[in-house]
N, C-alpha and C positions, 0 to 999 in steps of 0.2 A: 349880334348873334346871341348874346346872353339873354336879352329881353325876349327874343323870338322863342328861345328854348323854354323860358319861364312861362310865357303865354300859352305855348303848346301844352306844357305839363298841366297848367291850371285848367285848360279846356278839357283835357282828358279826365282829370279828376272830377270836374263838375259834371261831365257827361255821364260818368259812372254813377255819381251820386243821384242823378235824376232818373236813371234807367233801372237801378237795382232797388227793388222793393221787397218787403217781407210782410207776412201776415200780422196784422195788428189786432185782430179779433181774439177774443178769449178762446183758449184751447178747447176743442171739442173732444168728445169721447171717440176713440178710434180702436178698432181691433185689426191687427195685422196678422193674417192667417197664413197657414201653409208656408212658413218661413224656416230657413235654416238659421237658427238663432245662436250666435256666439255670445253666451251670457257673460263670459269672463268671471265666472263664479262657480260655485260647487256643482251646479247643474251641468256645466260644461257646454257641449254643442248639442243642440236639440234639433232634430229633423221634423219637418211638418208641424212645427210648433206655432203657438198663437201668443201674441203679446197684446195686452189691453192697456190703453193709456186713457186717463181722464184727468181733466183740470191740471194738465202739465206734468202728471206723475204716472209712473208705471204702477198699475193696480193689480195686474195678474200676468203670470207667465205660465202657460200651459204646455206640457209636453203633448205629443200626438195623442196619447191615450187619455189625457185628462181634459181635453177640450169639451166644454159643455155643448149640448145640442143647440142651444140658442145663445147668441151674444147680443145683449141689448145695448148697442152703441150707436152713435150718430153716423159713423162711417165704417164700412167694412172694406178692407184692402186685401186682395189675394196676392201674396208675394210670389206665388208660382215657383216655390222652391228656392228663391233667391236668398242671398246671405243678408242677415240683419245683424248689425254690430252696434255697440255703444258709439256715440259720436267721439271722434278723436279729440284729444286735448293736446294742443301744441304748447311749446314753452321756449324760453330763451330767445325772444325776439322783441321787436318794437312795433308790433301791429297796432294801428290806431294812433301811433305817435310819430310815424314817418310816412309821408305820402310819396314823395319823390326824393330819393337819397341825395341827388345832386343839387337840389334846391334847398338851401339852408333855411328858408322861411317856413318850410314844411317839416322841419325836424324839431321835435319836442322831447326827445328821449334822453337828453343830457344837459348839464349846465355846470360850468366851472365852480359855481358856488354851492352846488348840491352837496348835502351831507347826509347824515344818518336819518334825518326826518324827511328827506325828499320824497314827495308823493306825486308821481307823474300821472296818476290816474285823473288828476284834475284837468289834464290836457287831452285825455283820450277822445278820439273822434269816432263815434259809432257809425258815421256815414262815410267812412273811408272806402274808396272803391276797391281796396285790397281785401276787405272783409268778405265780400261776395266771392271774390276769386279764391280765397282760402276755403270757403265752404265747398267749392267744387272738388276739393280733395278729401271731403269727409270730416273736416275739422268743425266742431260745434262750439268749442270753448278754448280759451288760451290763457296761459300765464305770461303776462307781459313783464319783461325784465329790463327796465331802463338802464342806461350806462352810468348815470349819475355824474359825479364830479371827479376831481383828482385825488380825493382822500381815500383812505382805506375803506371806510364805509361809504358806499356809493348811493344809498337810498333804499327804497322798499319796492317790492314787486306788487302786482295786483292781478286779479283774475276777472276775465270778461267772458260773456257768451257772444256768439257771432250772429245774433239776431238782427243786428243793425239798428236796434231801438235805443233811445236815449237813456233807458234804465238798464243797459246791458252790463254795467260794471257789477260783478257779483260780490267781490271782496276787495276792499281797499287795504293797502298796507299789510299784506298777508305774510310777507317774509322780508328779512333784512339781508342786504347784499354786501359782500366784501370782495375786494379784488386784490389778490396776492400774486406772487411770482415776480418774474423779471420785469424791468422797466428800463427805458432809455437812460434815465438818470437815477442815481441813488442805488440803494441796496434793498434786496428783498427782505433782509434781516430786520430793517426798520419797520416794514409793514407788519411782519409777524409780531415784533415787539410792541408796536402800537396797539394791535388787536389784543394781545395778552394783557397789556397795561390797562386798556379801557375796560376789559372784562373784570380785571381785579379791582379797579377803582369803583366800578358799578356795584360789585358784590359788597365792598366795604360800605359804600353809601347806603345800600339797601339794608345791610345789617344794622347800621347806625340808626336808620329811620325806623326799623322794626323795634329796636331797643327803646327808642324815644317814645314810640307809640304805646308800647307795653307799660312803660313808666307812667305815661300820661293817664292811662286807664286806671291805674291805682291811685293817682292823685285825686285830691278833693278840693273843691272851692277855688280859691285864688291860685293854687298851685298848678291847676290845669292850664295847658298851653295849646294854642291852635296849631294843628299839624302843618308843617311847611309843604306846600304843593311842589311835587317834583317837576323839573323842567321837561320839555318835550323829549329831549335826547335821553334823559334819565328814564322816562317812561318806556321808551323803546328798549333800552338796555335791560330794564327790569323784566320786560316781557320776554326777552331772549333768555335771561337767566331762569325764568320760570318755565321755559319750554313752550310758551304760548305762541311764539313766532319761530319758524325755522330760520336757520342761518344758511343762506345760499353763498357758498364760498367758491370763487373762481380760483382754481389752482391746478397746475399740471404736473409739476415735478414731484417725485415720490417723497422727498424730504419735506416739502411744504404740506403734502397730504398727511404725513405722519405727525407733523407739528399740530395740524388741525385736529387730528384724532385725540391727541393728548389734551388739547383745550376742551374738546367735547367731554372727555372723561372727567376733567377737573371741574367743569362748570355745568355738567349735565345738559349740554346743548343739543337741540334738535338740528343736527348738521346734515346738509345736503351738499355734496361735492359737485361742482360744475366744471365741465371740460375734462379734467382728470385723465390726461393722456397717459400718465405713468401709473394709473390705478392698477393695471394688470401686474405690476411689480409688487404691490402690497395688497393684493386682493383678499388674502386671508385676514389681514388686520382690519380691512374695511368691513368685511362680512361679520367678523367677531364684534365689531363696534356697532353693528346694525345701522350702517350709514347708507343712504341712497346716493347713487351716482347719476347725474344728468349729463349725457354726452351725445355727440353726433355719431351716427353709425357709418358715415362715409368719409371720415377724416382718416386717410391712409398715408399721408405724407407729413413730415415734420413742418410745422409753421414757425418753430423757434427751437432753441436748444432745450427748452422745457418739454417739448412734445416729440421727442425722438422715438417714442414707442407707440405712436399712432398706428392703428391697423384696422382693417375691415372686420377682423375677427374679435376685436376687443369686447364688444357687447356680449357675444356668446361666451367668451372666456370668463368675464366677470359674473355672468349669470350662473355658469357652471360652478364657480367658486362660492355661490350663495349670496351674491350681492344683488340687491334690487336695483334695476336700471330703468331710467327714464330716457327714452330716445327723443332727442330734439334735433331739429335741423338748423344749421348755422345760417346767419344772414340777418338782414334787418326785418323786412316785412313781406318781401315779394315772392318767396319760395315756400311759404308755409303749406301750400296745397300739395307739395311734394313730400310731406312727412311720411305718407304711406310707402313711397318709393324707398326712402331711407330705411324704413322697417323691413322692406323687401330685400334690401341689400344685406341687412343683418341676418335675415333668414337664409339667404344664399351662402352666408359664411358661418353657418353652424347653429343659428338660433332657431328654436322651435317656433312654429307659426303662432301658436296660442300664447307663447311667452312674448313674442314680438307685439301681438295685439295688446297684451297687458301693459307693455312698456309705453304705449301711447294712449292708454285709457286708465285702467284701474290703478296702476302704479302712481300715476300723477294725482289722481283723485285721493288715494290713500295718504300720500305724502303731504298734501296740502288741504286735507280734510274737506273735500268737495263732495257734494251729494250727486255724483255722476260716475261714469267710468265702468258701470256694470249694468246688465239688463236683469234687474231683480226688483221685486216689489218694494216700493218706497223711494226708489231713485228717480231723479228728474228724467223726464221723457226726452232725452237727447239721443236720437237714434238715426242710423243711416241704413238705407236699403240699397244694396249694390247690384250692378248688372251681373257681376261674377266675382271671382276672387279679388278682394280689395287690394291685395299686394301685387297684382298683375298690372302692367302699365296700360293695357288696353281697356281695363275696367273703368266704368263710369258710375257716378252716383245717380241712382234712379229717383230716390226720394230722400228727404231729410226733415227731421223734426227737432226743434229746439224748444224745450219746455212744452212739448206737445203741439206746437204750432208748426205747420208745414212751411218750409223755407223755399224761397226762390233759388233756383240753380242757375240763373242767368247772371253773367258778370259783364263788366266793361269790355273784356276781351271778346265775348260773344257778339256784343253790339258792334264793336269795331270791325270784326270779321264780316258781319253782314253788311255793314256800311261800305266797305271797300271791295267787296266781291259782288255787289248788286249789279244787275243788268241795267245799264243806263247809256244814254246818248252823249253824256258829258265826258270830258277827258278822264282818263284813268285816275283814281284816287279822289274823284269828286262825285258827289251824289246830292240829292235834294235834302 
């Protein structure tokens, strides 16, 4: 039975890999006219607007009254009033690292030996059949966050686009992840203590290295010494202390969050809270510290004693308190296309529609320094044209561009539906 399941899973994965294709030609110049453009920028929402893209980049955004008489582009697309948004940016998942969760051989998102330097992007599979499925939900790029190992530091995240090409990893090792809170064995106190001690040790090592370097610069002749190369782990810690890498901290309980805020202040960390079920209890402190919160919008029941304050209204409450929120949907890789529905749930529970859109576009891009998330000149041409309101369940993606290239909207699920509903003389579930 186990072998049968494995073979079936592999066939499905291979079937999707062969049927889903993307454009590999260089991006052409395109003008999308007569669109309702949600810029997620100062221009706000523009009616009957025109967006021009060339060589993978947005080169012009015209309001209705600014559109020139002629647009010298390779392709002209009439949006017919439909909504054009930036491509959505998913996060907190294992897309490209897990194909079938129940098949261990397809899971590359964690390892017991993983530590601070763990770079799971080396195992990223751009041909995963789940990538095309995620595109059907308007997702054009993704922050992959591997689980790592059993240590406090679980590795580093990375960013990919969903083009399906072999060069789709945008940024490797862009943020460092730590996992705090309750565990089946041991105390949460030791995790916090380990994190604090590691930061303190790294700061001392860095100060010592800088002092030695300054002394060496003043030295002459034989007194000069070759600087000692920092270890891989030290380089990562130094990048954290310099604010070059965000610290993605999984924590739910309010006391853990407050402890992290103290560490942020002490070491000037670029902190992002992940999960943060109790964040509503300390929202003022989080806002004052200018810390971004990454959370699910549909977690409304406690999953542990650390998450007793889960609620559908949490995203709206945090936003009202002045906290920047990134909406992420929980799970491994298979429900990323539902990110827009999660944002819709937040809207139904008090969040403004434009704020919800920012929570899955601009907020992610700003936090992780990505050149996307907004429809403004100079940004990557990661765009989605919708049949209607993107947060309505019946709405579909009509067209998508990643780096200015038109993407296929066909997934393995589409192929399977056609296969098993085709008219045939063969027994049900069989076809040629």
